[in-house]
C-alpha positions as CSV (number, residue, x, y, z in Angstrom):
1,M,-64.4,24.3,60.8
2,S,-61.1,23.3,59.1
3,L,-59.8,19.5,59.8
4,V,-56.1,20.6,57.8
5,D,-53.1,22.6,58.1
6,N,-52.6,23.1,54.7
7,Q,-49.1,25.0,55.0
8,N,-47.6,21.8,56.2
9,W,-46.5,18.5,54.1
10,P,-48.0,16.9,52.2
11,L,-50.9,19.4,52.0
12,N,-48.5,22.2,50.4
13,T,-47.9,20.1,47.7
14,I,-50.9,18.6,46.4
15,L,-52.1,20.4,43.3
16,V,-55.6,21.3,42.3
17,S,-57.7,22.3,39.5
18,Q,-60.9,23.4,40.8
19,K,-61.8,23.5,37.4
20,Y,-61.5,20.4,36.5
21,K,-61.8,18.6,40.1
22,V,-58.7,16.8,40.4
23,L,-56.2,16.5,42.7
24,Y,-52.7,15.4,42.2
25,T,-50.3,14.3,44.8
26,P,-46.9,14.3,43.5
27,V,-44.4,11.6,44.7
28,A,-40.5,12.4,44.1
29,K,-39.4,9.7,41.8
30,N,-42.7,8.7,40.1
31,A,-42.7,11.1,37.3
32,N,-43.5,14.5,39.6
33,T,-41.5,16.8,37.6
34,T,-42.9,15.6,34.1
35,L,-46.7,15.2,36.0
36,K,-46.7,18.5,37.4
37,R,-45.4,20.3,34.0
38,L,-48.6,18.7,32.4
39,F,-50.6,19.8,35.4
40,V,-49.7,23.2,34.9
41,R,-50.0,23.0,31.5
42,L,-53.7,22.0,31.6
43,S,-54.9,24.3,33.7
44,G,-55.0,27.0,31.8
45,H,-53.5,29.2,34.2
46,P,-51.9,32.7,33.1
47,K,-48.5,32.8,34.2
48,T,-48.3,28.4,32.4
49,H,-45.2,29.9,31.0
50,E,-43.6,31.4,33.6
51,I,-43.9,28.6,36.0
52,L,-42.6,26.1,33.3
53,R,-39.2,28.0,32.5
54,S,-38.6,28.2,36.6
55,G,-38.1,25.6,38.9
56,I,-41.2,24.2,38.9
57,H,-41.0,22.6,42.5
58,T,-39.7,25.7,44.1
59,Y,-42.3,28.1,42.7
60,L,-45.6,26.3,43.3
61,L,-44.0,26.1,46.8
62,E,-43.0,30.0,46.7
63,N,-45.9,31.6,44.9
64,R,-49.3,31.6,44.9
65,T,-50.9,30.2,42.2
66,G,-54.1,28.7,43.0
67,L,-52.8,25.3,41.9
68,V,-51.4,23.9,45.3
69,L,-53.8,22.8,47.7
70,A,-51.8,25.5,50.4
71,D,-53.1,28.5,48.0
72,Y,-56.5,27.8,49.8
73,T,-57.3,28.6,53.4
74,P,-57.7,25.8,55.4
75,E,-61.2,26.0,55.7
76,V,-61.6,25.9,51.4
77,A,-58.7,22.8,51.5
78,T,-60.9,20.8,53.7
79,E,-63.7,21.2,51.2
80,I,-62.3,20.4,48.4
81,L,-60.6,17.8,50.3
82,Q,-63.9,16.5,51.5
83,D,-65.4,17.1,48.3
84,S,-66.4,13.5,46.6
85,A,-66.7,15.2,42.9
86,Y,-62.9,15.8,42.8
87,F,-60.9,12.8,41.3
88,R,-57.8,12.1,43.3
89,F,-54.6,10.3,41.8
90,I,-51.3,9.6,42.7
91,V,-48.7,7.6,40.7
92,L,-45.9,5.0,41.8
93,R,-43.1,3.0,39.9
94,E,-42.0,0.2,40.4
95,P,-40.3,0.2,43.7
96,L,-36.8,-0.9,43.0
97,K,-36.8,1.0,39.9
98,R,-37.3,4.1,42.4
99,V,-35.0,3.6,44.8
100,V,-32.0,3.1,41.9
101,S,-33.0,6.0,40.1
102,G,-33.6,8.1,43.3
103,Y,-30.0,7.3,44.3
104,L,-29.0,8.0,40.5
105,E,-30.2,11.3,40.8
106,K,-29.4,12.7,44.0
107,F,-26.0,10.8,44.9
108,V,-24.5,10.2,41.2
109,V,-25.7,12.3,38.5
110,N,-26.6,15.5,40.3
111,A,-24.5,15.3,43.2
112,P,-23.6,18.0,45.1
113,L,-19.9,19.7,44.7
114,P,-18.2,19.9,47.9
115,G,-19.1,23.1,49.8
116,D,-22.3,23.4,47.8
117,L,-25.3,24.3,50.5
118,G,-27.9,24.4,48.3
119,E,-30.9,22.0,47.3
120,P,-29.6,19.1,46.6
121,F,-26.9,18.8,49.6
122,I,-29.7,19.9,51.8
123,V,-31.9,16.7,50.4
124,I,-29.1,14.2,50.6
125,K,-27.5,15.6,53.6
126,R,-29.4,13.7,56.0
127,A,-29.3,10.5,54.2
128,I,-25.2,11.0,54.4
129,D,-25.4,11.8,58.2
130,W,-27.1,8.7,58.6
131,A,-25.3,6.1,56.9
132,Y,-21.9,7.7,58.4
133,E,-23.5,7.7,61.7
134,R,-24.2,4.2,61.7
135,R,-20.4,3.6,61.3
136,G,-18.9,5.6,63.9
137,K,-17.4,8.2,61.7
138,T,-17.7,11.6,60.4
139,P,-19.8,12.2,57.7
140,D,-17.7,12.7,54.6
141,Y,-19.7,14.8,51.9
142,A,-17.6,14.8,49.4
143,A,-17.1,10.9,49.3
144,S,-21.1,10.8,50.0
145,I,-22.2,6.9,50.3
146,S,-22.5,3.5,48.3
147,F,-25.3,2.4,47.0
148,N,-25.4,-0.2,49.2
149,Q,-25.6,2.4,52.1
150,F,-28.2,4.6,50.5
151,A,-30.1,1.0,50.2
152,E,-29.7,0.6,54.0
């Protein structure tokens, strides 16, 4: 009997190496991209170069590589999760540095341009909507939000 629906978050983001018996749960703004790239390099996957040249996050979500728990049946994913031979790890940064880094990354350095409906916009839209709704105002995506609003 399967205990998991491996197509749903967070299970669809957990990286797995059956060869090395390792599970890595990425957390955004915690060396996520760097560690995913390292994981792929060390995996010896035949498409390592293709995966690394593309947007690694999207590639791993959209392609069956065997590197993500969601690539396995729910039954196999359950077996892997229950296998005590697997080393499991997660990396967390100091929380205040993570908050500042997240704000700078999503709202300053890579802020979406007006009219952009791509991934960055989708990621931050809810935060902008929430901040403006709290003040009873219509969201202004071009003006975005301040760090104080983000921290709230």
